[in-house]
Steps between C-alpha positions, in 0.01 A plus 500: 500500500647820392486835679181617330320192613610555851393857490158401370465236771583759762256745345225233496569425864493868595181561304343197673585649834354831392177346377471283810547810717238684303258205532554481874452877524181487296372213711586682817326823390197337339162639631167319492286783372175315559578469868628855503167620359254260668673411832239540778555646845530162674795397279710807556826481686863602479577548134139423409309826493127533449390452141496800278128452427418505871732798547322677214158423651621625839646810334170567318305450825742737675463741210118487536531555875733792440266636231201473738705665772597771254137552396397513868779745574405709197133496615605594854726769358220646288261486793760656728570757229128586479475510879804724523354721225173524692690560823711765326184668365349492851820641647507772234132580573571502873808715441284748303242495782771553760642781292155662478449449875842647563413806293169534689681458832750765393213733406327427830827556681543834325140591584551386860820703522316806368214436742750456781661833419156662489407332827823619662429854379142475626624360831742788537222746417271317742770514766537873447123538513491278808756718673295805411181334620673390819603859564143610429370226729731617775375853453140375495570299816611816670190676371286209622655529843421869497146431377454233766603748765256753353237227473538413866465865590200536267353182645515652843329810360241282326427323826462835671283631215300176512429556864404858424284383207326249722427774750378734225294223342334436832431869542369519141268203557372656819448834323322335208274314739436825686440679167247240392336519838480879473373480142235254607400723789501801265269320261268414787498859619429629149221243460356605835518866398332424171225303673456791740459736202815690578750619238873456555717756333752322292718599219548146358818299467830683473646555152717191448616310193592137453513219245287202409665180631258239371166463321254212472218416256232569762569874489716530812829692508782482758687829549815606688322734748339427838431620852848646523413733211177623663260279299206314645224273385268654234766755399488561125800543270541577133704266275704630206796406284788742444602544135811640338333841493225660703263457206581128490402452867178291508224495764395139572227524765421520870518248786347481849705333777337195657798376704778713648829394659798697623691511170250374243131495423251324276246700303204421277469666162193724504576683177692359206640707214769256391684178588677532837838328517777462760725808533218736402478801734233580767434829676245639743497828310600568137 
């Protein structure tokens, strides 16, 4: 065998080793793709992962779960977004209301400040007026003390005058009673003289003037004259009304006294020329 043959033998041997190594390598790295795709969970182990089909199904299920979670989160986000928009609108509305209230409060505060200044000015004016009034009250108090002193003195005088008035009233009552008694006796004497056919010289009542105090529908008139003025029962007086001029003075009639007291008398109208009213004048002689 020559050198070429030996070289070829060596080359064949080397190539055999190479191919054998490649075969062993291919055998060692060979994968059963059916098991790799269809291997169930119960056949998994070290170097034997779950089949690709089952992994794909699990991945799709996980993808669906994640998609549902995403949809839920998107729904929650939209709802939260709407809620936050509504809340923001409410907050903006409330902020506008608070701003309006703040402006009103500021206006009220300004008004209150102005009113406070006015009130302080009025209080100062009132204080000044109060001081003035207090001074006036003090002066009036002094005057009241003086008046009280004068009142006490006048009261003493009133008591004294009251006692004097009581005495004078008693005397007046006694004199009136005596006057009536004398008038009654005088009437009796005159009646007796008349019955006896005797004439008593008389000149009539004295010339006096008075006023009508009261009238009544029955034709009786109350006047301001009486015994004290020299009148007696059956005395006659003329009634007239004074006008603005002498020509306007009007004669109203004549009355005869039917009842006489000390300071007043009642007469009956015996001649009527007009309507007699209170405050018309009466006189014994015109």
